[in-house]
MARPATI-910254 format. One line per 5 residues: number of its first residue (from 0); their letters; for each residue x, y, z of N, C-alpha, C. Coordinates in steps of 0.02 Angstrom, whole numbers. Layout:
NUM> a> X/Y/Z/X/Y/Z/X/Y/Z ~ ...;
This chain:
0> mldrl> 1052/4232/-1760/1077/4149/-1749/1127/4135/-1814 ~ 1120/4068/-1819/1175/4048/-1886/1133/4028/-1935 ~ 1089/3985/-1953/1060/3984/-2004/981/3942/-1996 ~ 946/3941/-2052/880/3904/-2042/882/3834/-2041 ~ 842/3798/-1998/841/3739/-1977/769/3709/-1982;
5> tlgtl> 739/3648/-2010/689/3623/-2013/694/3551/-1992 ~ 649/3526/-1954/657/3466/-1925/568/3436/-1915 ~ 557/3378/-1930/498/3353/-1913/432/3367/-1948 ~ 375/3372/-1935/312/3372/-1967/299/3461/-1954 ~ 279/3478/-2024/267/3552/-2024/192/3563/-2066;
10> adkph> 163/3615/-2047/104/3642/-2091/138/3677/-2161 ~ 94/3666/-2206/110/3683/-2271/125/3752/-2273 ~ 101/3798/-2242/108/3864/-2223/108/3884/-2147 ~ 159/3928/-2129/141/3958/-2058/66/3987/-2052 ~ 46/3981/-1980/-26/3994/-1959/-78/3961/-2006;
15> tilkd> -68/3895/-2025/-126/3858/-2054/-127/3797/-2024 ~ -178/3754/-2030/-201/3703/-1989/-149/3640/-2004 ~ -139/3615/-1950/-91/3565/-1960/-117/3507/-1911 ~ -139/3442/-1926/-161/3384/-1884/-116/3314/-1889 ~ -132/3295/-1833/-88/3238/-1831/-123/3166/-1866;
20> nagrm> -96/3110/-1858/-135/3054/-1894/-189/3036/-1875 ~ -206/3064/-1815/-277/3044/-1776/-315/3093/-1797 ~ -308/3138/-1830/-350/3187/-1856/-349/3263/-1798 ~ -315/3248/-1751/-310/3306/-1693/-276/3369/-1718 ~ -300/3421/-1708/-265/3485/-1727/-191/3502/-1683;
25> lweec> -130/3508/-1706/-81/3533/-1669/-73/3597/-1665 ~ -41/3619/-1610/-41/3688/-1593/33/3724/-1606 ~ 24/3774/-1645/79/3809/-1666/102/3864/-1618 ~ 161/3866/-1603/194/3912/-1546/251/3954/-1592 ~ 242/4022/-1602/294/4072/-1625/343/4090/-1569;
30> ftrgg> 412/4073/-1588/453/4092/-1533/496/4144/-1555 ~ 481/4211/-1546/506/4257/-1571/567/4287/-1530 ~ 612/4328/-1560/663/4379/-1535/640/4443/-1573 ~ 675/4490/-1526/672/4567/-1556/597/4582/-1569 ~ 544/4574/-1531/474/4566/-1536/467/4521/-1587;
35> fdaay> 446/4552/-1656/432/4512/-1707/476/4531/-1770 ~ 528/4558/-1745/573/4593/-1806/636/4554/-1816 ~ 644/4499/-1774/726/4466/-1770/703/4392/-1790 ~ 764/4356/-1774/742/4285/-1780/676/4256/-1743 ~ 652/4203/-1783/603/4167/-1742/604/4095/-1773;
40> tifyh> 571/4040/-1731/559/3971/-1742/479/3968/-1726 ~ 454/3930/-1774/384/3907/-1758/382/3830/-1753 ~ 366/3820/-1678/356/3745/-1661/281/3720/-1662 ~ 271/3654/-1674/206/3622/-1675/205/3577/-1618 ~ 170/3592/-1564/161/3553/-1513/87/3512/-1515;
45> vnppm> 88/3450/-1479/38/3411/-1471/-17/3435/-1426 ~ 14/3470/-1377/-17/3508/-1324/-18/3586/-1325 ~ -78/3619/-1310/-70/3688/-1303/-11/3709/-1261 ~ 40/3741/-1274/93/3767/-1239/78/3818/-1175 ~ 16/3849/-1182/5/3910/-1137/-38/3871/-1066;
50> qdvsl> -50/3799/-1061/-89/3790/-1008/-59/3772/-951 ~ -44/3808/-910/-4/3808/-842/-67/3769/-795 ~ -26/3742/-751/-58/3714/-697/-44/3761/-632 ~ 19/3790/-628/39/3836/-594/99/3873/-606 ~ 105/3932/-580/162/3972/-586/185/4007/-527;
55> epttt> 238/3992/-486/252/4022/-439/324/4040/-421 ~ 340/4097/-373/402/4109/-364/434/4052/-324 ~ 498/4046/-324/534/3988/-291/609/4016/-256 ~ 616/3997/-207/689/4026/-184/734/3949/-167 ~ 712/3911/-186/744/3852/-161/776/3809/-236;
60> rgwpk> 768/3843/-281/786/3812/-353/834/3874/-383 ~ 879/3845/-432/905/3899/-466/963/3922/-425 ~ 1009/3971/-451/1082/3993/-413/1057/4067/-391 ~ 1095/4089/-339/1075/4148/-303/1097/4198/-339 ~ 1053/4256/-343/1076/4321/-369/1153/4341/-348;
65> perla> 1194/4382/-392/1254/4390/-364/1260/4451/-324 ~ 1293/4442/-282/1315/4495/-229/1368/4541/-248 ~ 1349/4590/-300/1395/4630/-330/1438/4668/-292 ~ 1497/4674/-291/1554/4707/-259/1573/4775/-302 ~ 1616/4810/-292/1645/4865/-315/1676/4843/-383;
70> paver> 1682/4885/-444/1728/4854/-487/1805/4849/-471 ~ 1828/4802/-493/1896/4791/-487/1946/4848/-505 ~ 1997/4846/-468/2051/4892/-484/2116/4863/-492 ~ 2119/4816/-442/2181/4768/-437/2182/4717/-500 ~ 2231/4674/-526/2211/4619/-554/2193/4566/-503;
75> klfvg> 2158/4512/-519/2122/4459/-494/2129/4398/-523 ~ 2137/4348/-480/2137/4277/-500/2090/4237/-451 ~ 2043/4205/-486/2004/4156/-447/2018/4092/-467 ~ 2014/4027/-416/2021/3962/-435/1965/3930/-427 ~ 1941/3906/-496/1880/3881/-505/1868/3826/-466;
80> nnlal> 1930/3784/-470/1924/3714/-443/1907/3715/-363 ~ 1910/3771/-328/1900/3779/-260/1831/3792/-241 ~ 1791/3802/-294/1722/3831/-280/1680/3754/-264 ~ 1656/3761/-209/1617/3704/-183/1543/3702/-199 ~ 1531/3662/-252/1449/3658/-276/1442/3583/-295;
85> qgrpv> 1389/3568/-290/1365/3505/-314/1288/3507/-315 ~ 1273/3453/-356/1194/3454/-376/1177/3458/-449 ~ 1125/3485/-457/1092/3479/-527/1126/3554/-566 ~ 1140/3546/-638/1160/3609/-674/1113/3675/-651 ~ 1059/3668/-645/1015/3729/-635/1027/3751/-577;
90> daqrv> 1056/3719/-531/1075/3738/-451/1142/3753/-434 ~ 1184/3708/-472/1254/3700/-456/1295/3748/-486 ~ 1293/3818/-490/1323/3864/-511/1315/3926/-479 ~ 1372/3974/-476/1380/4044/-457/1410/4084/-500 ~ 1386/4145/-493/1418/4207/-540/1480/4231/-502;
95> lltne> 1524/4245/-535/1594/4265/-509/1599/4334/-529 ~ 1579/4350/-593/1604/4423/-628/1526/4441/-646 ~ 1513/4501/-655/1447/4538/-677/1465/4611/-683 ~ 1423/4625/-745/1418/4705/-766/1354/4700/-796 ~ 1333/4764/-830/1258/4763/-863/1253/4730/-917;
100> dinig> 1298/4693/-943/1297/4665/-1024/1308/4583/-1007 ~ 1339/4566/-953/1358/4493/-940/1363/4467/-871 ~ 1343/4416/-863/1357/4375/-802/1401/4318/-805 ~ 1463/4304/-784/1512/4247/-800/1524/4219/-730 ~ 1499/4142/-738/1505/4098/-689/1521/4039/-689;
105> lckpt> 1531/3988/-642/1561/3921/-658/1499/3874/-630 ~ 1492/3820/-660/1450/3771/-654/1484/3698/-632 ~ 1465/3674/-574/1502/3612/-563/1449/3556/-537 ~ 1412/3528/-585/1351/3481/-568/1383/3419/-568 ~ 1336/3378/-521/1341/3307/-514/1284/3273/-521;
110> qdddv> 1228/3290/-535/1162/3260/-549/1125/3287/-616 ~ 1089/3244/-643/1037/3263/-705/994/3313/-679 ~ 975/3371/-727/927/3419/-709/860/3379/-707 ~ 811/3390/-649/752/3366/-643/703/3422/-670 ~ 714/3478/-696/667/3528/-716/700/3554/-782;
115> flann> 656/3595/-822/691/3630/-879/708/3694/-860 ~ 753/3738/-888/769/3806/-857/750/3850/-941 ~ 712/3908/-914/706/3946/-969/730/4007/-946 ~ 781/4035/-962/827/4092/-944/802/4153/-992 ~ 760/4196/-948/739/4246/-985/780/4304/-984;
120> dgdsl> 840/4297/-935/893/4361/-924/938/4364/-983 ~ 941/4321/-1038/992/4324/-1081/997/4261/-1127 ~ 1038/4257/-1170/1062/4193/-1207/1109/4163/-1160 ~ 1114/4107/-1161/1172/4075/-1121/1224/4041/-1162 ~ 1285/4057/-1153/1346/4031/-1181/1400/3978/-1134;
125> yylhe> 1383/3917/-1138/1403/3869/-1090/1481/3855/-1126 ~ 1522/3843/-1089/1590/3802/-1100/1608/3748/-1061 ~ 1616/3675/-1090/1615/3620/-1048/1688/3615/-1041 ~ 1716/3634/-994/1796/3627/-976/1802/3549/-973 ~ 1767/3523/-909/1768/3449/-903/1701/3418/-902;
130> gaatv> 1686/3361/-922/1621/3327/-903/1594/3324/-983 ~ 1547/3275/-969/1495/3275/-1032/1425/3267/-1015 ~ 1380/3274/-1063/1316/3277/-1042/1266/3298/-1115 ~ 1203/3271/-1112/1156/3293/-1163/1106/3338/-1146 ~ 1105/3397/-1181/1058/3445/-1163/983/3428/-1215;
135> qtpag> 933/3431/-1178/868/3429/-1209/821/3488/-1210 ~ 795/3500/-1269/751/3558/-1285/693/3543/-1331 ~ 651/3581/-1337/591/3562/-1378/621/3571/-1449 ~ 671/3602/-1464/695/3592/-1531/749/3534/-1558 ~ 751/3490/-1498/792/3430/-1507/862/3431/-1460;
140> gldlg> 902/3387/-1460/953/3390/-1418/1016/3379/-1443 ~ 1067/3381/-1405/1130/3397/-1425/1181/3353/-1369 ~ 1225/3303/-1396/1273/3275/-1360/1333/3330/-1354 ~ 1353/3330/-1275/1404/3383/-1273/1462/3344/-1236 ~ 1529/3375/-1249/1584/3346/-1210/1637/3400/-1196;
145> agdyl> 1690/3382/-1171/1742/3429/-1160/1765/3478/-1213 ~ 1770/3530/-1205/1786/3584/-1269/1713/3607/-1300 ~ 1659/3590/-1280/1601/3612/-1321/1583/3677/-1295 ~ 1565/3720/-1337/1530/3784/-1331/1462/3763/-1340 ~ 1403/3790/-1297/1323/3771/-1305/1305/3841/-1302;
150> wmprs> 1282/3862/-1382/1231/3925/-1373/1175/3912/-1364 ~ 1140/3939/-1302/1061/3918/-1296/1033/3985/-1294 ~ 980/4000/-1338/940/4052/-1345/898/4067/-1291 ~ 892/4140/-1265/859/4163/-1217/787/4129/-1220 ~ 775/4093/-1160/702/4070/-1131/685/4013/-1174;
155> lphrf> 736/3987/-1207/723/3916/-1231/729/3858/-1185 ~ 673/3827/-1164/675/3768/-1109/728/3720/-1125 ~ 778/3706/-1072/816/3664/-1085/847/3628/-1020 ~ 863/3566/-1013/886/3531/-955/959/3485/-982 ~ 997/3484/-934/1059/3423/-950/1045/3361/-918;
160> vklag> 1054/3311/-956/1050/3251/-932/1105/3214/-952 ~ 1108/3141/-927/1156/3090/-943/1227/3130/-927 ~ 1241/3154/-867/1309/3192/-862/1361/3125/-842 ~ 1409/3144/-868/1474/3094/-858/1534/3139/-833 ~ 1571/3089/-785/1633/3130/-765/1628/3191/-721;
165> palwl> 1681/3203/-686/1688/3266/-650/1671/3333/-696 ~ 1626/3374/-679/1610/3426/-718/1626/3494/-693 ~ 1655/3540/-745/1665/3612/-729/1654/3643/-790 ~ 1597/3677/-794/1578/3729/-850/1581/3799/-834 ~ 1600/3836/-889/1598/3911/-897/1523/3930/-912;
170> hmelk> 1490/3965/-882/1418/3995/-903/1425/4070/-910 ~ 1415/4089/-972/1406/4165/-980/1337/4178/-995 ~ 1305/4217/-965/1237/4239/-966/1237/4315/-1006 ~ 1225/4313/-1087/1229/4373/-1126/1166/4406/-1113 ~ 1166/4464/-1085/1092/4499/-1063/1057/4536/-1132;
175> rglri> 1113/4547/-1176/1074/4575/-1240/1088/4528/-1298 ~ 1089/4464/-1286/1092/4421/-1338/1164/4403/-1362 ~ 1169/4348/-1401/1239/4328/-1427/1240/4330/-1496 ~ 1301/4332/-1541/1284/4327/-1610/1349/4318/-1640 ~ 1360/4305/-1705/1409/4295/-1743/1446/4345/-1757;
180> psqyl> 1500/4373/-1751/1547/4420/-1756/1531/4448/-1841 ~ 1510/4504/-1845/1488/4523/-1918/1540/4523/-1974 ~ 1609/4535/-1942/1656/4540/-1999/1667/4454/-2022 ~ 1634/4418/-2001/1635/4338/-2021/1574/4329/-2066 ~ 1527/4370/-2079/1465/4355/-2118/1458/4390/-2177;
185> nplgq> 1449/4362/-2227/1434/4410/-2298/1355/4430/-2294 ~ 1333/4475/-2326/1272/4505/-2333/1210/4462/-2332 ~ 1213/4394/-2346/1165/4360/-2335/1157/4313/-2272 ~ 1212/4325/-2229/1227/4288/-2166/1266/4236/-2171 ~ 1291/4218/-2238/1335/4160/-2234/1404/4182/-2213;
190> lkmda> 1424/4130/-2179/1507/4134/-2144/1560/4135/-2210 ~ 1586/4199/-2211/1643/4202/-2263/1692/4145/-2266 ~ 1726/4144/-2317/1777/4093/-2323/1836/4101/-2279 ~ 1849/4156/-2252/1913/4181/-2212/1884/4179/-2135 ~ 1825/4168/-2129/1809/4159/-2058/1845/4091/-2025;
195> pyshr> 1843/4091/-1949/1894/4048/-1927/1846/3984/-1910 ~ 1789/3980/-1937/1749/3916/-1936/1697/3927/-1994 ~ 1674/3859/-2016/1628/3853/-2073/1558/3829/-2031 ~ 1510/3843/-2072/1445/3814/-2053/1452/3736/-2042 ~ 1483/3703/-2078/1502/3632/-2055/1540/3620/-1978;
200> dfrrp> 1549/3669/-1961/1591/3664/-1882/1540/3663/-1842 ~ 1484/3698/-1843/1427/3691/-1798/1381/3631/-1789 ~ 1369/3618/-1736/1323/3562/-1728/1257/3584/-1703 ~ 1205/3556/-1742/1132/3576/-1724/1092/3504/-1715 ~ 1040/3514/-1687/994/3446/-1679/984/3421/-1746;
205> tsipr> 977/3352/-1735/963/3319/-1808/894/3292/-1794 ~ 867/3284/-1747/799/3252/-1738/771/3270/-1678 ~ 702/3277/-1673/667/3299/-1613/629/3232/-1583 ~ 651/3179/-1564/622/3132/-1553/574/3146/-1483 ~ 511/3126/-1484/468/3139/-1425/495/3090/-1367;
210> edgps> 504/3129/-1315/537/3103/-1264/495/3128/-1201 ~ 479/3074/-1146/472/3075/-1087/514/3142/-1053 ~ 469/3181/-1005/532/3229/-976/467/3269/-916 ~ 510/3302/-880/471/3328/-832/417/3385/-849 ~ 375/3409/-817/328/3441/-833/339/3514/-800;
215> qvlik> 392/3523/-773/414/3582/-731/464/3627/-772 ~ 451/3688/-786/491/3733/-810/521/3793/-760 ~ 584/3790/-740/610/3842/-704/628/3909/-729 ~ 573/3965/-731/599/4026/-773/637/4080/-722 ~ 694/4098/-762/729/4158/-727/720/4217/-765;
220> rqgdf> 703/4272/-724/684/4333/-742/710/4381/-696 ~ 747/4432/-714/782/4492/-664/804/4456/-606 ~ 853/4392/-626/885/4368/-572/843/4325/-524 ~ 765/4320/-524/725/4294/-471/701/4216/-529 ~ 680/4161/-482/671/4102/-521/590/4096/-494;
225> ylrtl> 559/4061/-549/482/4048/-549/466/3979/-570 ~ 441/3936/-532/422/3867/-555/361/3863/-594 ~ 359/3852/-649/297/3839/-691/292/3768/-704 ~ 224/3755/-689/206/3678/-697/154/3683/-748 ~ 160/3637/-798/125/3615/-844/88/3545/-839;
230> ktsvl> 37/3545/-891/11/3476/-891/46/3429/-914 ~ 94/3442/-973/130/3398/-1008/201/3427/-1013 ~ 251/3381/-1035/299/3412/-1045/323/3451/-1098 ~ 377/3493/-1105/386/3530/-1162/406/3499/-1222 ~ 428/3433/-1214/459/3397/-1267/387/3351/-1306;
235> dvvgf> 360/3398/-1319/288/3383/-1364/297/3390/-1414 ~ 340/3428/-1450/351/3450/-1505/360/3403/-1571 ~ 329/3408/-1613/332/3365/-1678/365/3388/-1729 ~ 380/3458/-1734/409/3480/-1784/420/3552/-1777 ~ 472/3579/-1811/497/3662/-1816/533/3682/-1866;
240> dgfvy> 527/3742/-1878/571/3779/-1925/583/3855/-1896 ~ 653/3866/-1917/661/3938/-1897/735/3942/-1876 ~ 749/3999/-1847/835/4005/-1835/841/4005/-1760 ~ 796/3997/-1723/803/3983/-1654/812/3922/-1635 ~ 862/3903/-1602/874/3823/-1581/942/3822/-1547;
245> pialn> 967/3768/-1507/1030/3777/-1478/1083/3746/-1534 ~ 1151/3769/-1524/1195/3761/-1563/1267/3746/-1527 ~ 1298/3705/-1556/1363/3675/-1520/1419/3692/-1564 ~ 1474/3700/-1536/1537/3710/-1577/1598/3689/-1524 ~ 1633/3634/-1547/1693/3626/-1519/1739/3671/-1524;
250> isrfs> 1785/3693/-1460/1845/3726/-1481/1900/3706/-1526 ~ 1898/3646/-1535/1942/3614/-1577/1932/3636/-1659 ~ 1869/3650/-1675/1854/3661/-1745/1869/3742/-1757 ~ 1891/3777/-1712/1916/3852/-1725/1988/3847/-1755 ~ 1983/3896/-1812/2042/3883/-1853/2082/3956/-1836;
255> pktgh> 2133/3947/-1791/2172/4010/-1780/2203/4040/-1825 ~ 2196/4122/-1825/2254/4160/-1865/2317/4160/-1834 ~ 2356/4171/-1888/2436/4180/-1868/2466/4241/-1901 ~ 2513/4273/-1877/2552/4319/-1915/2613/4317/-1908 ~ 2656/4374/-1946/2731/4367/-1936/2747/4404/-1871;
260> ihlpp> 2715/4447/-1851/2714/4475/-1777/2644/4452/-1742 ~ 2645/4483/-1665/2594/4453/-1632/2524/4485/-1643 ~ 2477/4452/-1651/2411/4483/-1675/2367/4486/-1600 ~ 2337/4545/-1612/2289/4566/-1535/2232/4510/-1536 ~ 2202/4516/-1480/2153/4457/-1470/2094/4468/-1525;
265> pahav> 2083/4527/-1545/2011/4517/-1591/2031/4479/-1644 ~ 2081/4450/-1664/2098/4420/-1722/2069/4341/-1688 ~ 2053/4340/-1637/2042/4264/-1599/1957/4263/-1583 ~ 1927/4316/-1612/1854/4315/-1603/1812/4254/-1621 ~ 1778/4232/-1572/1726/4173/-1589/1660/4191/-1579;
270> faapg> 1638/4246/-1537/1568/4259/-1530/1572/4336/-1511 ~ 1520/4364/-1519/1498/4442/-1508/1446/4453/-1467 ~ 1439/4504/-1443/1375/4519/-1402/1380/4598/-1387 ~ 1326/4642/-1391/1327/4706/-1365/1377/4715/-1303 ~ 1428/4754/-1305/1476/4772/-1265/1533/4721/-1235;
275> llvcn> 1539/4675/-1278/1585/4624/-1262/1601/4580/-1332 ~ 1661/4545/-1319/1685/4509/-1366/1709/4436/-1342 ~ 1697/4380/-1360/1717/4319/-1334/1765/4295/-1385 ~ 1834/4273/-1360/1884/4257/-1403/1921/4185/-1378 ~ 1948/4149/-1421/1978/4086/-1407/2045/4089/-1422;
280> fvprl> 2095/4065/-1366/2156/4059/-1374/2173/3984/-1381 ~ 2192/3949/-1445/2195/3888/-1454/2265/3872/-1478 ~ 2289/3808/-1482/2356/3793/-1495/2374/3809/-1569 ~ 2419/3846/-1583/2429/3866/-1654/2513/3880/-1659 ~ 2525/3895/-1721/2596/3909/-1727/2598/3986/-1712;
285> vdyhp> 2653/4008/-1694/2668/4081/-1671/2701/4109/-1717 ~ 2716/4180/-1700/2740/4236/-1752/2804/4217/-1785 ~ 2810/4223/-1854/2868/4201/-1885/2917/4248/-1914 ~ 2911/4314/-1884/2958/4353/-1895/3016/4347/-1869 ~ 3074/4350/-1894/3146/4323/-1861/3162/4357/-1801;
290> qaipc> 3124/4414/-1787/3141/4455/-1722/3080/4461/-1680 ~ 3032/4413/-1694/2962/4419/-1668/2977/4393/-1595 ~ 2932/4417/-1533/2928/4407/-1472/2859/4384/-1473 ~ 2843/4306/-1473/2786/4274/-1470/2747/4284/-1418 ~ 2766/4294/-1346/2739/4297/-1298/2697/4365/-1288;
295> pyphs> 2627/4368/-1263/2597/4426/-1267/2632/4477/-1243 ~ 2626/4547/-1271/2663/4610/-1250/2619/4645/-1177 ~ 2661/4669/-1133/2632/4704/-1090/2578/4751/-1125 ~ 2520/4757/-1102/2474/4802/-1122/2428/4839/-1069 ~ 2403/4901/-1087/2345/4932/-1040/2290/4943/-1099;
300> svdvd> 2233/4893/-1085/2186/4902/-1132/2136/4959/-1081 ~ 2142/5024/-1102/2107/5068/-1061/2025/5070/-1062 ~ 2007/5037/-1118/1932/5038/-1129/1887/4974/-1100 ~ 1924/4923/-1088/1891/4849/-1081/1929/4823/-1020 ~ 1874/4787/-979/1905/4739/-933/1914/4671/-971;
305> emify> 1972/4630/-940/1966/4568/-975/1968/4503/-931 ~ 1931/4459/-950/1909/4401/-904/1950/4338/-951 ~ 1980/4299/-925/2020/4232/-951/2007/4174/-916 ~ 1978/4131/-958/1953/4068/-911/2009/4015/-938 ~ 2055/3998/-896/2113/3950/-925/2089/3873/-923;
310> ckgnf> 2097/3845/-985/2078/3761/-1002/2129/3712/-983 ~ 2191/3730/-1030/2234/3683/-1029/2296/3701/-1065 ~ 2361/3676/-1055/2417/3687/-1083/2464/3737/-1046 ~ 2522/3742/-1067/2573/3789/-1041/2555/3847/-1050 ~ 2539/3890/-984/2531/3968/-995/2589/4005/-982;
315> tsrkg> 2632/4018/-1035/2691/4045/-1045/2678/4120/-1010 ~ 2631/4154/-1009/2631/4209/-995/2630/4223/-915 ~ 2599/4180/-875/2587/4184/-810/2595/4119/-779 ~ 2648/4135/-713/2650/4064/-665/2605/4061/-611 ~ 2592/4010/-600/2553/4003/-556/2467/3996/-581;
320> vgpgc> 2458/4007/-642/2394/3995/-656/2380/3931/-695 ~ 2319/3894/-683/2310/3832/-708/2249/3817/-736 ~ 2227/3758/-761/2161/3755/-778/2118/3763/-740 ~ 2057/3782/-749/1997/3801/-709/2015/3874/-673 ~ 2059/3906/-679/2066/3973/-663/2036/4029/-701;
325> vslhp> 2006/4084/-660/1976/4148/-700/2019/4201/-680 ~ 2041/4235/-729/2085/4305/-714/2044/4360/-730 ~ 2052/4414/-709/2023/4481/-710/2073/4534/-710 ~ 2072/4564/-777/2125/4612/-779/2086/4682/-794 ~ 2074/4728/-756/2040/4789/-765/2064/4834/-814;
330> agvph> 2023/4872/-833/2043/4920/-887/2092/4968/-856 ~ 2158/4988/-906/2190/5041/-879/2240/5022/-829 ~ 2252/4958/-806/2305/4932/-762/2343/4886/-817 ~ 2408/4897/-810/2448/4859/-860/2452/4792/-838 ~ 2455/4742/-881/2471/4676/-870/2496/4650/-927;
335> gphpg> 2520/4585/-905/2559/4550/-965/2598/4487/-931 ~ 2654/4468/-965/2699/4410/-961/2723/4406/-885 ~ 2724/4358/-847/2758/4352/-785/2836/4367/-803 ~ 2882/4402/-753/2948/4409/-759/2986/4348/-792 ~ 3019/4351/-839/3059/4303/-883/3029/4282/-936;
340> ayegs> 2952/4286/-942/2919/4249/-993/2924/4284/-1058 ~ 2926/4357/-1054/2918/4387/-1116/2975/4372/-1158 ~ 3042/4391/-1115/3106/4377/-1159/3113/4303/-1177 ~ 3104/4262/-1134/3102/4188/-1133/3065/4157/-1189 ~ 3018/4181/-1224/2971/4158/-1265/3007/4162/-1344;
345> igatr> 3061/4209/-1344/3091/4216/-1412/3116/4143/-1432 ~ 3096/4140/-1500/3130/4072/-1524/3067/4015/-1529 ~ 3014/4032/-1490/2960/3974/-1491/2931/3976/-1561 ~ 2909/3920/-1570/2879/3907/-1643/2806/3896/-1632 ~ 2775/3875/-1572/2704/3858/-1557/2685/3876/-1483;
350> tdela> 2624/3882/-1479/2593/3881/-1414/2540/3818/-1407 ~ 2530/3802/-1358/2487/3743/-1347/2435/3764/-1287 ~ 2419/3824/-1276/2382/3846/-1226/2305/3847/-1245 ~ 2266/3838/-1215/2191/3842/-1230/2155/3880/-1176 ~ 2125/3934/-1204/2083/3975/-1156/2034/4009/-1180;
355> vmvdc> 1971/4030/-1141/1919/4066/-1168/1924/4146/-1137 ~ 1923/4194/-1176/1931/4256/-1148/1864/4297/-1167 ~ 1853/4343/-1125/1795/4407/-1143/1819/4469/-1119 ~ 1820/4516/-1168/1842/4582/-1159/1780/4627/-1150 ~ 1774/4652/-1106/1705/4700/-1085/1720/4763/-1077;
360> erplc> 1669/4804/-1128/1676/4872/-1120/1655/4895/-1045 ~ 1610/4882/-1015/1591/4899/-955/1629/4863/-895 ~ 1634/4897/-842/1680/4864/-784/1657/4805/-764 ~ 1679/4758/-749/1684/4688/-724/1660/4702/-642 ~ 1629/4672/-618/1619/4679/-541/1621/4605/-509;
365> ptkda> 1677/4594/-466/1671/4526/-433/1612/4528/-387 ~ 1604/4474/-376/1545/4456/-324/1578/4426/-259 ~ 1532/4419/-207/1541/4384/-148/1575/4303/-152 ~ 1545/4268/-195/1563/4207/-221/1639/4210/-252 ~ 1652/4255/-292/1717/4259/-313/1766/4268/-260;
370> vgven> 1757/4313/-208/1801/4319/-155/1821/4261/-123 ~ 1771/4206/-113/1784/4158/-68/1837/4102/-114 ~ 1856/4115/-179/1889/4066/-213/1955/4112/-236 ~ 1964/4182/-217/2018/4228/-239/2084/4200/-214 ~ 2132/4208/-270/2206/4200/-253/2226/4270/-228;
375> anyha> 2231/4298/-172/2252/4350/-138/2313/4388/-164 ~ 2361/4340/-193/2432/4371/-209/2443/4372/-279 ~ 2380/4380/-318/2398/4370/-393/2419/4452/-417 ~ 2385/4501/-389/2397/4567/-405/2493/4585/-393 ~ 2500/4548/-340/2577/4567/-320/2622/4519/-367;
380> swrv> 2599/4469/-403/2645/4421/-439/2685/4459/-488 ~ 2676/4521/-512/2711/4553/-556/2778/4577/-518 ~ 2783/4579/-468/2831/4608/-429/2889/4563/-424 ~ 2876/4484/-437/2930/4436/-418/2968/4435/-485;
């Protein structure tokens, strides 16, 4: 994760007695990753966190398991705004692309969550393209708006409330966890001075106010959902310390790298995970070599499939691609700028486009939900 955070009331030493003002003993919960060998957080609850009233499978909550199709060979474009969804964030999303390391989908919520979600299938990385919300967790809450990434650790209960405005969110489910790229960290885990962001750019919870909340948690495990009902809400935490908690980063806080000739996508990495890299393309000055061609060059990435979620700006490389679209460029199939864009970019001094990209080592497979919003003419657009 990022760094240690301490909020609220703690025992003097882990695994020792902590009582509230009325003399009642509080309940410690160790929330661990990697068994007991990786990052962890210790929560202190008013109520025993293991007292279930019921735990039952459900087929009426959550989003459907993706119906995975064959890996793509043609270049593909999916128009996210055409995805017809509404309801609560935990229900109003669909997976468009999937492989063994990641599920990539879109969420279009119109109502606040009425349950918490504990996603045991991976860390979640949300990108809020449109809309605003507040996320609540036992580790405190965060206010979120357009351009925010939200990194939600695996199985940490969370729900979105106070939704505002039309919403379109990118949701990436990282099945083997998410991390800061190792090249940005010194041996102590501190962000280096030449990283594209600093610790100050990340937002963490600043308090853990005791709040009323639902007593139900929707657990996602192996694509199935289970509704867990507790005696009280998970928002009964009075204090915690550790490395596992929600983190937000606005894409505008990312400081892009520039060069005298065009830099490859790894220069724009923002997050990493086993088998993939998440990158930002943000407004920036472009290449300053006197004969530079600023537009991305045609390329065949023979070892990775590339997904791009387009956010805003003038996408000089491809015509007919607008905000809310998701493109897929399979490994080994050349792709690049639209005819005329490559040579037309000569002399440009900056780019104003904003996009999120994921490069995956394993083939990305479209789903049946993706086919329903596909622009079938995209692959042929290179002929024009």
